[in-house]
N, C-alpha and C positions, 0 to 999 in steps of 0.2 A: 521738463527735462533739466537736469543739472549740467550746465555747460562750463563749469569751473575746472574740470579735469579732462583735458583732451590733448591730443597730439596732432600736428599737421601732417598730412600726406599730400604730396604733389604728384598728380598723375594726369596723363593726357585724356581728354574726353573721348578719344577714339580707342582707348584701351578697353579691354574686356572686363566684365565683372570678375572673372576668374583671376585676372592679373591684379585687380584691386584687392581681392580676398588674400592672395598670396602675399602682397606687399604689406597688408594690415597685420597679418600673423607674424611676419618677419619683424615688423616695427615693434610689436609687443613681446618679441622673443617667445612666442607660443608655437606649439606643434600645430602645423596646418591641418585643418579638418574641412570636410565638405559640409560645414554647418551654414545655416542661413546668414546673410548679411542683412542688417536692419538699417533703414534710412529714415531720418526724421522728416516727416511730411506735414508741415503746418502745426498740427497739435497731437500727432501720434506717430508711432513707429510702424513702418511698412516693411514687410518681410520679403526677401528675394532668395529663392532657393538656388542651389548649385546647378539646377537644370538650365539656368539662364547664363551660365558662365561664359558661353560663347558670344553673348550679346555685348555690344559696346555700351559704355556709360551714356553716350549720346543717344543710342537707341532706347535706353531705359529712362531717359529724361532726368539723368543726374545733373543737377545744376552746379555751378561754381560755388564753393564754400558750403558744401552740403555736409551735415553731420551724419556719421555712420557709426554703427556698433557691431562688434563680432561676438559679444558675449551677453547681449541683452536677453533676459529671461522672457521667452515668447509667451509664457503663461500670463505675464503681466500686460500683454498687448491689449489695448482697449480702443480699437479703431472706431472712430465715430462715423466712418463711411457706411452707407447702407450695404447690406449683404448682397452678394453676387456681382458686385462691381469689380470684375476681374477680367483682364484681357487674356488672350490665348496666343501663344507664339506660332507664327506661320512657319511650318516645317518645310516649305517649298511648294508653292501653289496649293496650299491646303486651306485657303481662305474660305472655300465652300464648306469645309468641315467645321471650321471655327464659327462660321455664321450659323450653321445648324445647331451647334452646341449652345450658342448664346440664346437662340430662340427657345430651345427646350429649357435652358437654365433659368428662364424667367417665367416659367409656369409653376407657381408655388405648389399646387397640389401634387404635381408630378415629382418635383424635387423632394417634397416631404416623404412620398411613398418610396422613392429610391433610397433615401437615407435611412428609412425604417427597415429596409430589407436585411435579412440575415445573410451572412457571407455564404454564397452558394459554392459548394465544392467543385462542381463542374460548370461553373459560370464565369469564365475569365473576363468576358466583356462587361458583364454586370459588375463584377468585382472592381475592375479598373475604372469603370465609369463612376462607381460610387466614390472611389478615392478622389477622382477628379472633381466631382461635385462637392465633396466635403471640403476640399481645399478652396474651391471657388466661393463657397458660402462662408468661409471662415472669417473673411474680412482682413486676412493677414497679407494677401499677395496683390501686387499690381498686375502681374502676368504669370501664367503657368504654361509649362511645356506639356502638351498632351500626347507625347510620342509613345508612351506605354500603351495607352488606349488604342492609338492608331496601329501599333504593331499587332495587337489582337484582332483588330478589324481586318487587317491585311491577311492574317492567317485564314480567316473565314471567307474573305472576298478579295482574291488576288488582283482583281480589277483596280483596286485602289493602291497598288504597290508602285505605280509608275511615277507618282509625284507630279502629276499634270492636272490641269484644270478639269474639274468634274462638275456635274450638274447637282446643285444643292438639293433640289427636290428629290431626285433619285437617291442621293445619299441619306437624306432624312428618312425616306421610306425604308431603305435597306437597314439603317441603324435601328429603327423601331422594331422591325421584324427580327433582327438579330437578338435584341433584348427579349422579345416575346418567346423566341425559339429556345432560349436557355432555361426557361421555366419548365417544370414538369407537369404543370396543370394547364387546362384549356383556357381558363379565365385568369388573366394576368393584369398587371398595372397598365399594360398597353391596351388591352381590350377594354378595360374599365374606363379609361380616359379618352382614348383616341378613336375607338371603333364605333361606327354608325352603320345603319342599314339603309340601302337604297332599294325602293320598290319599283319594279318595272312592269308596266301593264301594256300588253299588245292586244289590240282588238281587230279581228279579221272583219273587214267590211263586206265580205261575201256572206258568211254564215253567222256573223255577230258573236262568234266565240271569243272570250277574253282569257288570255293567259297572264298569270301574275307570278312573278318571281322576285325573291329578295336576295340581295348580295351585300356582303360587308364592304365598307370603304374606310379609308383613313385620310384620303384627300378628296377635295372637290376640284377637279381640273377644269378651269373655265377657259374656253377658247376665245381668242380675240380675232378680229377680222384680219385676213392676210394683207389687205391694203390698209395701211395705217390710217387713222383718222385723227385730226387735230380739232379740238374744241376751242372756239374763240368767241369772246363777247363782241358783238357787233352793235355799235352805237350810231344811230342814224341822225341826220340833221333835224328831223321832225320830232325828236325826242324818244322815239321807239328804241328799245334795246332788247336784244335777244341773243341766245346762245346758238351759234351755228356750228355744224359739224362738217369739216372739210376733208374729203378723201384725198390722200396723197400716196405717192409710191416712193420707192427707194431713191429716186433721182431728186427728190425735194430736200435740199440741204439748207437753203438760205431763205430769209424772210421774204425776199422779193418773189421767190418761187411760190411761197405759200399765199401771198397776196394775189398772184395771178390765178392760182387754183380757186381761191375764194370768189373772185370776180366771175370766173367762168362758170362756177357751179351755183352761185347765189345771186349775183348782181351784174349780169352781163352788159347792162347799159352804162356802168361806171368805168372809169379809167383808173389805173393804178395810182395816178397823181392825186386822186381824190380820196385815197385811203391813207390815214396816218396810223402806223402801228405804235402803240404805247404800252408801257408797263403800268398796270392799274392795281393799286393796293388800297383796299378799304375806300374805294371810289375816288382816290387821289391819284392823279397822273404823276408818277415819280420819275419817269424816264421816257424819252422819245427814241425809239429804236431806228438804227440805220437799216435800210433795206438789204444791204449786203451782209448783215449780221447773220451768223450761223444759228440755226434753230436749236442746236445743242446747248447754246449758252442762254436760252430764254426759258423761263419757267412758264409752261403752258397755262397754268391756272391764273397767271398774272397778265397774260397777253390779251389786248383788246384792239379792235380795229375801229377807229373813229372816222366817220365820213366827213369830208370837207364839202362845204357848199362851193359852187363855182363863183369865182370873183374875177374882176377886171384888174388892169394895172392901176387904176385909180382907187382901188378898194383894198382893205386890209382885213385880217382875221382878228377877232377878239373872242375871249373865252366867255361862256355863259355857265355859271355855277348854280347848283341847286342846294340850298342850305336850310337845315332845320332851324326855325326861328329861335327856339329855346336853347338848343345845345350848341348852335353855331357850327355844326358839323355837316359835311356833305352827305346827302342821303341817296345820291345816285351819281353816275359819272357826268362830268362836264361835257359840253359840246362846243362847236365853233360857230360863231355868227360872222357876217360880213357887214362892213360899214365903210363910208368914205374915208380916205386917208386924212382929209381935213374937213372941218366944219360939220362934224357928225351931230345929229340931233336924234331925239327919240323917234321922230317920224321915219328916219331911215331904218330903224330897227323894229318898228311896230309890228309889221307882218310876221316877222320871224318870232318875236316874243309872243304874239297872240297865238301862233301855232303851238308853241311850247306850253303856254297856259291852257290851251285847249286839250293838249295831251294829258296834262296833269289833272284837269277837271274830269276828263272822260274816264280816268282810272280811279278817281276818288269821289266824284260828285261834290267836290269842294266848292263853296261860294267864292265870289271875287274877293271877299273880305279875308279869305285865308292866305292871300298872297301880298307880298310887298316887294317893290323893285328898288334896286340900288345900282349905282355905277361906280367904277373905280378908275382912278387916273394912274399915271406912270409912277407916282410917288406912293402908291398903295393907299391913298386916301379914299375913303368911301363916302358917297353922298347919296341921299335919298332921291329917288327919281319919281317925280310927280307927273303922271301921265298928262294931266290937263295943263299945268303951268309950264312944264318943260317940253311940251310937244314939239315946238319949233326952236327951242333954245339950244345953243351950241353946247356940246359936252366936250370941253377941251382936253386933249390927250387921253381920251377914254381908252382903257385897256381891257376892261371886263364888265360884264353885266352879272348881277347877282339876283336870283329869284329866291326869296325866302318863303317858306310855307309853315303854317302852324303845326306843332308836333302832332296834334290829333289827326290831321290829314296826312302827315308824313308816315305815320304808322299804318294807315290804310293803304297808302301808295306802296309801301314796302311789302305788305302782304300780297297785293295784286301783282307786284313786279318781281316776285321770287322767280328766278330763272327755272323754267320747267325742264328738269333733267330727264324726264321719263322717256323722251325720245333720243336721248344722248347715249350713243354707244360706248362712251368712255366712262359710264357710271357702272359701279359694281352691281347695282340692282339690275341693270340691263343685261349684264353677263349672266347673272343668276336666272333671270327670266328666260334667256335664250337656252340655258342649260336644261331647264325643266319644262320647256314648251312642248306642245304636242306636235309631233312630226308624222309625215306619211312615209310608210315603207312601200314604195311603189314597185311591186313585183319582187321585192327582196325578202319577203316573209313566207316561210313554208308553214301553212296551216295544217295541223294534224287532223282536224275534223274534215276539212275540205280535201286533204291529201294532194295539195297542189300549191304552187307559188301564187301569192295573191297580194292585193293591196291591203295594207293594214295601218292602223293608227298606233303610234308609240308615244308613251309619256312616262316620265320618271317622277318619283316623289321621295322626299326624305321621311323615313319612318320615325315616329315618336316611340320611345324617347330619343332625343338627339344626343350625339356624343358630347361629353363634357368639354373637350377641346376640339374645335373645328379648324382644320387647316385647309386653306384655299390656295391653289396654285394658279397664278395668272400665266397662261401658256404663251410666253413671249418668244419661244424658240421654234423655228420651223425647220424640221428635218425631213427632207425628201430629195429625190434625185434632181429636182429642178431648182431647189432653193436651199440656201444655208444662211437664213436671215434671222435677225432679232427684231421684234416688234416693240418700238419705243413709245407706243401710245400711252398718254397720261391717263391713268384710271383713278377716278375718285372713289374712295372707300371710307366708310364711317369709322370713327374711333370708338364710338359708343352706340349702343342700341341697334345693332344689326339684327333685324327681326326676320326670321325664316318661316314664320307661321304660314304664309300663303303657299309654301312649297311642301308642306308636311301632310302626312296621313298617319293615323293611329295604327300601331302594330299590336294586335291583340296578343301576340306571343310574348310580349315583353311587359305585361302588366305588373309583374312582380318586382319591377325596379322601383327605386325611390321616386316619390312624387316630384321632387324638385328637379329630377332629370328631364321632366317634360318641358322645361323652360325653352322657349324658342328665341330668346334674346341673348346677344353676345356682345362683349366688349373686346376691343383689340388689345393684345398684350405684346405682340412682337411682329416685326416685318423683316424678312430677308431681302436685301436689295442686291441687284446686279448692275454694274456699270461696265461700259465697254461693249465689245463684240463677242460673238461666239468663240472666236479663236483667241482673243486676248481680252479677258475681263477680270473683274474683281468683285468679291462678295463682302458685304458688310451687314450689320444688323442694327435695327432700332428696336429697343425693348423698354418696357415700362417696369421700373423697380417697384415691387410690391410694398416696400417700407415707406419710402418718401413720396411715392406716386409720381415721380419725375421720369421723363423719357431720356434715354442715353443712347449714344452711338457707340457701337462696339466694332472697331476696325482692327482685327487681329489683336495685337497686344495693347492697343490704345483704346482708352475709354474716356468719353467726355459727355457732359450733360448737354442736352439740346436746349437751345434758347427759347423755342416756341413749339407748340403742338403742330403748327403749320408746316414745320420742317419734315413731318413724318410722311405725309402723302406726296410722293414724287413719282415721276415716270419710271423710276428704277425699281419699284416694288415688284417682287417676284413671288414670294411666299407670305401669306397673311395668316397669322396665328390668333384665333379668337378663343375666348374662354367664356362659358356661360356665366351670366351676371351673378347668379346666386352661389357661384362656386369659387370666387376669388377669396382666398383665406390668408391669414397672416402666418408667416413662418417665424418661429422662435429660435433664435440662435442658441 
């Protein structure tokens, strides 16, 4: 950019974009137009349409001493940002709509098909949506106002005219069906990408008659337990570690309450004083939680309960770490040992250490030569611990014990100590299993052959070929006469290789479809998140950009890159958008 020819404009950051536009045209003695304003952003010009004129410069992240232009040729814009990184203006409690648009906007095949559509004469929603998508994928805009598209949606669905908080899943469903309805043919871009078939089989246990029906679906609605469950890693003093599921209700707000529930349900002989709640990241304790801390401020996937051994006033706690001898990294969580406040020797620790070595050996069959012992003092100095020569020798100012294990045996231990999530209700696979499990219809089924109500078995399957885009709804909201709650359970879901093979059955009526449609493996491409309550909440979206393969947060008009894939899986996930692995394709601008 040539910065040799410019004029200074002084304007308050709380002024609007429209006021900046007017002042710029007056300064250059030009006739005011509703043309875009361009802002220099690092190494390229970013375009701001007049639709954003009511937004303040502060809202639009205009910094002090920013270069702008009112006559830059937008044909010369060469933004280096990946396509689709464009925010959407909140028009008044329309974050649910923006979140849905961002989910759809990051499905490459869907966007390509939308942009390839001819202008439909009697398809106002498709026409406006295509315009919106074209702008979002142009790379020219930081944020766009979707009011024209919303106006057309409101004409068809007056329910969305009130500008109040709505359900994102319901809106996504309505919006996809509105697009489908504007086509004149039965098979559309919506049916090709989003529609699948669910096969339902009901077997009468009286006459053994089996009834099979197929129904289309665009969403898999997965129910969650009404009584929330928290999953916590429990680390015992004997070295055992296991994932425990704790049933809680709406009265459980603080960590102290969760500890009490854990003890009552899993370890009734313990007291709350013997449980230390910690933040555990990659086997490293990064924080010690206060029991009065709110559960809302704790990431469930990082929460662990570490058991304390009982000690007297003359004893103290020291840490025992488990370290890979080659990499010097922790291969499992540390635990606490007890020793005398003064004059501690190996003899005081031997029973506890032997118990831990026994645990490691039982898991790996490692020989004694696989282990080495060290101790650490208050100055962080590390000394070799010789069991024979140091048995009765004083270990002054000891603060920790370190058990190192050869990498060969560490790898075996890790394989055997992978936390088994199969019984964990907070795992997506568990929710899928519950959805497709066989249930009994006790007296609720009217058998045509028996001509009476009878007991029957019901089971559902996914028909092959599966839909190209799989949308999963985690049913967090409870709507009934007795409840108006949101379920905040943390649900683990895979970013890659979600395999639905075990839930499928071949549909002979669809053999004419492409062979690659039979793929049962999916990769995550977007997540719609909901924070807050039913009455006062907010929607955002995490989505993977198909060009640079990075994940981004879309929060209305704001877009930012996520620091880590670990940020994607949270307790706020509401809609999961998966795409078949062999269908992720490149979009050419």
